[in-house]
N, C-alpha and C positions, 0 to 999 in steps of 0.2 A: 466182096473185097474188104479187106480189113485195113482201117486207117490207124497207123501207129503214130502216137504223139511222143516226141522225145521227152524223157523224164525231166530234163533241165527246164523245159518250157513250162511243165506243170508246176514245178517248184517256184518259178518266177511269178507265175500267175497267182499262186496262193499268197506269196509275200506281198504282192501288189495290193490284193484285196484286204489283207490285214492292215496295211499302212493306211488305206483309204478309210477303213472303219475307225482307226485310231484318230486320224485327222478330223473326221466328222464328229467324233465324240468329244474332242478337246474343248469346244465352247461349253458344252454341257458340264463337263467336269470342272471347268474354271468357274462357271456360275455357282455350282454347288459349293465349291471351295470358298468363293467370295461370300456367298450367303452364310456359310458357316462361320467365316471370320467376323462378319457383321453381327451375327447373333451372339457370338462369344463376347464381342466388345461391348454390346449393350446390356448384357446380363451379368457382367463381372461386377461384383460388389465393390463400391468405392470405400476407401478407408474413412471412417468417421473421426472427427476431432475428439480427442480424449476429454471426458468430463465436460461436454458441451452443456451450457446452461441457457435457459430462456432469458433474453434481455427484457426486463420489465420497465426500463426507463421510459419508453414512449407512453406506456399506460399511466405510470406515476406522474409524468409531466402533464398528461391530459387531465388528471384529477377529476373523474366523473362525479365523485361524491363530495367535492369541495376539499379545501385544505385546512389543516389544523392551525388554529390561531394561537400563537405563543404570547401569553400575557406576562409582562415583566412585573415581578414582585417589587413593590416599593421598598426602598431601603429603610429598615427600621431605625428608630432613633437609638443612638449609642449612649447608654448611661455613662460610659467611660469619659465622655466629653463633658460631663457635669461633675461638680465638686460640692459635696455636702459640707457646709461650714458650721452649722449649728441647728439645734432644734428646740422648740418650746412645746412641751407635752402637757396638755391640760386634761383633767377628767372629762371636760366637755370638748369633744374632738373638733367642734366647730371653731374653737378659738386656738387650737394647736397650730403651730407655724413651723416652717422649715426654711433655713437660709441656704439657698442653692446658687452657686455661681455657674454661669454657662448657659442659662436658660434664655428665653426670649424677652425682649424689652429691657428697660433699665432696672426694674425691681428685681431684687434677689430674695425676697420673702414671699413664700407661697403657703396657701392654706389647702386643705383637702378639697380636691375637685378642680384645683387650678391647673391650667395647662403650663407645663414647664418647658417643653421643647416640642418640635414637630412630631405629633403622634404619641407623645408621652403626657400622662396626667398624674398628678400627685394623688395617690390612693390611700396611703397610710403613713403616719408619723410615729415612730418609736423613739426610745431614748438613745439608741445607738445607730439607727438607720431610718431610711424612708423607703416606701415601696411605690414604684411607678408602674402605671398600666400602659403598655405599649402594644403595637400590633402583633408582637410575638409573645404576648403574655406578660405577667408581672415580672418586673425587674427590680432587684434590690440595689439600693445605692447607700453605701456606708460611708463612714468618715475615712479620709485618706489614711492608708496604712493599717486599716482595721482588717484582721484576718477573718476570712469567711469560709474557709474550707471546713468540711465536716470533720468533727473531732478536734478541731483546733480552737483553743480558747481565745476569744476576742480580747485584744489588748488595746486600750485607748491611748494613743501617744499624747503625753501631756502638752506638747508644743502645738498640737493641732486641735484636739478634741476639747470642747468646753468642759471645764470642771464643774461639778455640781456640789454645792454646799448644803448643809442641813437647813431645811426650811425655817425661816424666821417668822415667828408669830408676833405681830405688833400688838402690844397691850400697854396698859398703864399710861405713862406720860406720852407714849407714842401715839395713842389714840387721840389725844388732844392735838398733837402735831398734825396728824392726818386731817382732822377736822379743819384746822387752820389752813392747811395746805389747799384743801379743796375749795374753801371759801376764797382764798386769795387767787387761786388758779382761775376762777370764774371772773373775778373783778379786775385783777392786774397780773397777768401771767408773767410779764417781763420783770415787774417789780419783785415777784416771788423768787425768780431766779437770782436776781441781784441780791436779795436779802440773804439767801443761803449760799451765795458764792457759786452758783451753778452757771457755767458758761455754755451756751448753745454753739455747736460747731457743725460743720457739714457731715461729720461722722457720728455725731451724737451729743449727749450732754456730759460735759466735764465736771466732775464733782470736786469742789474745792473746800468743803466744810465737813466737819465731823458730826454734824447734827443728824446725819442719816446712818450713824454707826449701828443703831439698833436694827436697821434693815439689812445689815451686812455690807453696806457700802463703805468704802474707804476714800480718803482724800486722794485725788489723782485718778480715780476710776473714771472710765469713759463709758457711759451708758449708751449702747448702740441699738438695742432692741428691747421692747417690752411686749410680752405676749406675741412674739414673732413679728411684730411690726417695727420697721425702722423708724427711729425718732431722731429729733435734732432741731425741729422747727416748732417753737412753742405755740405760735399762732395756729399752725396746722394740727398740732398734737393736743391742743387744749381740750377739745371735746372727747377725744379718745382717752386721754389720761383720766378724765373725770369718770368715764365709763368703766375703766379698769379699777378705779378706786371703789366704785359702787359694787363691782363683782366680788370684791373681798379677797382676790387672789391674783398674783402677778408672777410671771416668769420673766426675770430681768437678765439680760446678757450684757456683761460689761467687759471691757478690755482692761486688764490689770497687768501692768509691767509687760505689755506685749502679748499676754496670754488671755484667751477668752475664758471667762468664768460665768457660770450660770447660777443665779440666785432664785430660789423659790420663796416667795414672800407671801405670807398670809396677812391681809390687811384687816383692821378692825371694822 
Protein backbone atom coordinates (compact mmCIF):
# COMPACT_ATOMS: atom_id res chain seq x y z
CA UNK A 1 0.00 0.00 0.00
CA UNK A 2 1.36 3.32 -0.97
CA UNK A 3 1.13 6.29 1.46
CA UNK A 4 0.75 9.58 -0.23
CA UNK A 5 1.71 12.76 1.62
CA UNK A 6 0.20 15.93 0.36
CA UNK A 7 2.71 18.32 -1.24
CA UNK A 8 1.66 21.23 0.92
CA UNK A 9 2.60 19.30 4.05
CA UNK A 10 6.09 18.61 2.74
CA UNK A 11 6.58 22.30 1.96
CA UNK A 12 5.49 23.38 5.43
CA UNK A 13 7.79 20.84 7.06
CA UNK A 14 10.79 22.13 5.06
CA UNK A 15 10.05 25.73 5.94
CA UNK A 16 9.72 24.86 9.62
CA UNK A 17 13.12 23.13 9.64
CA UNK A 18 14.79 26.07 7.95
CA UNK A 19 13.36 28.51 10.48
CA UNK A 20 14.53 26.29 13.37
CA UNK A 21 18.09 26.18 12.00
CA UNK A 22 18.10 29.94 11.53
CA UNK A 23 16.86 30.55 15.06
CA UNK A 24 19.44 28.16 16.51
CA UNK A 25 22.29 29.83 14.62
CA UNK A 26 21.27 33.37 15.62
CA UNK A 27 23.30 33.46 18.90
CA UNK A 28 26.36 32.18 17.11
CA UNK A 29 26.08 34.84 14.42
CA UNK A 30 25.50 37.51 17.05
CA UNK A 31 28.59 36.42 19.02
CA UNK A 32 30.74 36.53 15.92
CA UNK A 33 29.38 39.92 15.03
CA UNK A 34 29.99 41.20 18.55
CA UNK A 35 33.49 39.78 18.61
CA UNK A 36 34.17 41.39 15.31
CA UNK A 37 32.96 44.73 16.60
CA UNK A 38 35.17 44.50 19.72
CA UNK A 39 38.20 43.51 17.68
CA UNK A 40 37.60 46.37 15.31
CA UNK A 41 37.23 48.85 18.18
CA UNK A 42 40.43 47.78 19.99
CA UNK A 43 42.63 47.74 16.90
CA UNK A 44 41.53 51.04 15.39
CA UNK A 45 44.50 53.48 15.58
CA UNK A 46 43.90 56.56 17.76
CA UNK A 47 44.78 59.91 16.26
CA UNK A 48 48.00 61.21 17.83
CA UNK A 49 48.49 64.81 18.85
CA UNK A 50 50.40 66.75 16.19
CA UNK A 51 54.08 67.54 17.03
CA UNK A 52 53.85 65.96 20.49
CA UNK A 53 57.04 66.65 22.55
CA UNK A 54 58.44 65.00 25.62
CA UNK A 55 57.99 67.15 28.72
CA UNK A 56 61.41 67.39 30.44
CA UNK A 57 60.23 69.68 33.23
CA UNK A 58 60.12 66.95 35.93
CA UNK A 59 63.66 65.87 35.05
CA UNK A 60 65.00 69.42 35.07
CA UNK A 61 63.29 70.16 38.37
CA UNK A 62 64.85 67.06 39.88
CA UNK A 63 68.37 68.24 38.80
CA UNK A 64 70.22 64.95 39.38
CA UNK A 65 73.58 66.55 38.53
CA UNK A 66 73.08 69.71 40.57
CA UNK A 67 72.17 73.21 39.50
CA UNK A 68 74.30 75.86 37.85
CA UNK A 69 75.27 78.64 40.20
CA UNK A 70 75.05 82.14 38.75
CA UNK A 71 77.73 84.43 40.14
CA UNK A 72 76.95 88.12 40.06
CA UNK A 73 79.76 90.18 38.53
CA UNK A 74 80.74 93.07 40.82
CA UNK A 75 80.03 96.45 39.36
CA UNK A 76 83.21 98.01 38.13
CA UNK A 77 84.23 101.43 39.26
CA UNK A 78 83.12 104.07 36.78
CA UNK A 79 85.90 106.51 35.84
CA UNK A 80 83.16 108.91 34.71
CA UNK A 81 82.40 109.50 38.40
CA UNK A 82 85.91 110.90 38.85
CA UNK A 83 87.29 114.24 37.67
CA UNK A 84 90.93 114.90 36.90
CA UNK A 85 91.84 118.42 38.00
CA UNK A 86 95.62 118.49 37.76
CA UNK A 87 98.80 116.47 37.44
CA UNK A 88 102.37 116.81 38.58
CA UNK A 89 104.68 114.76 36.37
CA UNK A 90 108.21 114.13 37.57
CA UNK A 91 111.05 112.13 36.00
CA UNK A 92 110.87 110.11 39.19
CA UNK A 93 107.42 108.51 38.98
CA UNK A 94 107.43 108.02 42.75
CA UNK A 95 106.91 111.73 43.31
CA UNK A 96 104.41 112.26 40.48
CA UNK A 97 100.96 113.21 41.70
CA UNK A 98 97.43 113.56 40.33
CA UNK A 99 94.62 115.69 41.69
CA UNK A 100 91.39 113.73 41.36
CA UNK A 101 87.97 114.67 42.70
CA UNK A 102 85.43 111.97 43.51
CA UNK A 103 87.73 109.41 45.08
CA UNK A 104 87.61 107.96 48.58
CA UNK A 105 88.49 109.94 51.67
CA UNK A 106 89.11 113.68 52.02
CA UNK A 107 92.35 113.81 50.06
CA UNK A 108 92.22 114.57 46.36
CA UNK A 109 95.94 114.08 45.68
CA UNK A 110 97.13 110.60 44.74
CA UNK A 111 100.41 108.95 43.86
CA UNK A 112 101.02 105.92 41.70
CA UNK A 113 99.73 102.82 43.45
CA UNK A 114 97.19 104.70 45.58
CA UNK A 115 93.59 103.51 45.64
CA UNK A 116 91.34 106.15 44.10
CA UNK A 117 87.92 104.48 44.25
CA UNK A 118 86.52 101.03 44.95
CA UNK A 119 88.38 98.63 42.68
CA UNK A 120 90.43 101.37 40.97
CA UNK A 121 94.12 102.07 41.51
CA UNK A 122 96.20 104.89 40.06
CA UNK A 123 98.68 103.17 37.72
CA UNK A 124 100.13 105.94 35.53
CA UNK A 125 100.33 109.73 35.49
CA UNK A 126 100.83 111.54 32.17
CA UNK A 127 100.79 115.21 31.25
CA UNK A 128 97.21 115.11 29.94
CA UNK A 129 95.66 112.06 31.63
CA UNK A 130 96.02 109.32 34.20
CA UNK A 131 95.50 105.58 33.90
CA UNK A 132 93.48 103.65 36.46
CA UNK A 133 93.63 99.90 36.93
CA UNK A 134 90.13 98.44 37.44
CA UNK A 135 88.55 94.99 37.44
CA UNK A 136 87.70 95.50 33.77
CA UNK A 137 91.25 96.46 32.83
CA UNK A 138 93.03 99.81 32.44
CA UNK A 139 90.81 102.88 32.24
CA UNK A 140 91.95 106.28 30.97
CA UNK A 141 90.85 109.38 32.86
CA UNK A 142 91.53 112.66 31.08
CA UNK A 143 90.84 116.27 31.86
CA UNK A 144 87.20 117.37 31.45
CA UNK A 145 86.41 118.23 27.84
CA UNK A 146 89.51 116.49 26.49
CA UNK A 147 88.77 114.61 23.24
CA UNK A 148 89.88 110.99 23.34
CA UNK A 149 88.47 109.49 20.14
CA UNK A 150 90.98 107.95 17.77
CA UNK A 151 92.14 110.44 15.17
CA UNK A 152 90.90 113.42 17.16
CA UNK A 153 93.49 115.85 18.37
CA UNK A 154 93.26 116.51 22.07
CA UNK A 155 92.50 120.10 23.00
CA UNK A 156 93.03 121.29 26.55
CA UNK A 157 90.34 123.78 27.60
CA UNK A 158 92.14 126.77 29.15
CA UNK A 159 89.43 127.19 31.78
CA UNK A 160 89.89 123.68 33.14
CA UNK A 161 93.28 122.21 32.30
CA UNK A 162 96.31 123.57 34.17
CA UNK A 163 98.55 125.67 31.98
CA UNK A 164 102.23 124.80 31.82
CA UNK A 165 104.90 127.45 31.70
CA UNK A 166 108.54 127.12 30.68
CA UNK A 167 110.57 125.62 33.53
CA UNK A 168 112.29 128.27 35.60
CA UNK A 169 115.89 127.64 36.63
CA UNK A 170 116.81 129.39 39.84
CA UNK A 171 120.35 130.75 39.80
CA UNK A 172 122.39 133.75 40.84
CA UNK A 173 120.63 135.85 43.48
CA UNK A 174 117.85 133.29 43.64
CA UNK A 175 120.28 130.72 45.01
CA UNK A 176 120.97 132.99 47.96
CA UNK A 177 117.26 133.46 48.48
CA UNK A 178 116.71 129.71 48.49
CA UNK A 179 119.44 129.15 51.05
CA UNK A 180 117.95 131.83 53.26
CA UNK A 181 114.48 130.38 52.80
CA UNK A 182 115.56 126.90 53.83
CA UNK A 183 117.34 128.18 56.92
CA UNK A 184 114.38 130.28 58.01
CA UNK A 185 111.95 127.49 57.19
CA UNK A 186 113.63 125.26 59.74
CA UNK A 187 113.94 127.91 62.46
CA UNK A 188 110.87 130.10 62.12
CA UNK A 189 108.45 129.03 59.35
CA UNK A 190 105.68 131.46 60.30
CA UNK A 191 108.15 134.35 60.47
CA UNK A 192 109.32 133.39 56.97
CA UNK A 193 105.80 133.65 55.61
CA UNK A 194 105.26 137.01 57.28
CA UNK A 195 108.56 138.32 55.93
CA UNK A 196 107.66 137.60 52.32
CA UNK A 197 103.99 138.44 52.62
CA UNK A 198 102.80 134.84 52.21
CA UNK A 199 99.46 134.11 53.84
CA UNK A 200 98.55 130.49 54.63
CA UNK A 201 94.90 129.67 53.87
CA UNK A 202 92.76 126.54 53.85
CA UNK A 203 93.25 126.36 50.08
CA UNK A 204 96.99 127.03 49.97
CA UNK A 205 99.58 129.81 50.27
CA UNK A 206 98.59 133.24 48.97
CA UNK A 207 101.56 135.05 47.43
CA UNK A 208 101.64 138.76 48.28
CA UNK A 209 105.22 139.72 47.35
CA UNK A 210 107.12 139.96 44.07
CA UNK A 211 110.25 138.43 45.62
CA UNK A 212 109.38 135.11 43.97
CA UNK A 213 109.02 136.50 40.46
CA UNK A 214 112.19 134.63 39.45
CA UNK A 215 110.29 131.42 40.15
CA UNK A 216 107.41 132.48 37.92
CA UNK A 217 105.16 133.36 40.86
CA UNK A 218 103.11 136.55 40.80
CA UNK A 219 101.49 138.59 43.50
CA UNK A 220 98.00 137.21 44.08
CA UNK A 221 98.90 133.64 43.09
CA UNK A 222 97.47 130.93 45.34
CA UNK A 223 99.88 127.99 45.65
CA UNK A 224 97.64 124.94 46.10
CA UNK A 225 99.94 121.96 45.37
CA UNK A 226 103.67 121.30 45.34
CA UNK A 227 104.82 118.05 43.73
CA UNK A 228 101.24 116.84 43.86
CA UNK A 229 100.78 117.40 47.59
CA UNK A 230 98.24 119.85 48.88
CA UNK A 231 99.81 122.61 50.94
CA UNK A 232 98.59 125.43 53.18
CA UNK A 233 99.67 124.52 56.73
CA UNK A 234 103.24 125.67 57.25
CA UNK A 235 103.81 123.59 60.38
CA UNK A 236 102.67 120.42 58.61
CA UNK A 237 104.43 121.35 55.35
CA UNK A 238 107.75 122.40 56.87
CA UNK A 239 109.50 119.04 56.54
CA UNK A 240 108.00 118.38 53.12
CA UNK A 241 109.07 121.76 51.73
CA UNK A 242 112.63 121.25 52.93
CA UNK A 243 112.64 117.86 51.21
CA UNK A 244 111.40 119.45 47.98
CA UNK A 245 114.14 122.07 48.16
CA UNK A 246 116.78 119.38 48.60
CA UNK A 247 115.51 117.45 45.54
CA UNK A 248 116.22 120.46 43.34
CA UNK A 249 113.00 120.31 41.33
CA UNK A 250 109.41 121.20 42.06
CA UNK A 251 106.12 121.18 40.21
CA UNK A 252 103.96 123.94 41.62
CA UNK A 253 100.27 124.35 40.85
CA UNK A 254 98.88 127.81 41.50
CA UNK A 255 95.48 129.36 41.02
CA UNK A 256 95.90 132.58 39.07
CA UNK A 257 92.88 134.75 38.30
CA UNK A 258 90.69 131.69 38.77
CA UNK A 259 92.75 129.57 36.37
CA UNK A 260 95.04 126.66 37.38
CA UNK A 261 98.63 127.21 36.26
CA UNK A 262 101.44 124.67 36.55
CA UNK A 263 105.01 125.87 37.10
CA UNK A 264 108.03 123.61 36.65
CA UNK A 265 110.79 125.02 38.84
CA UNK A 266 114.40 123.87 39.00
CA UNK A 267 115.92 124.77 42.34
CA UNK A 268 119.63 125.45 42.98
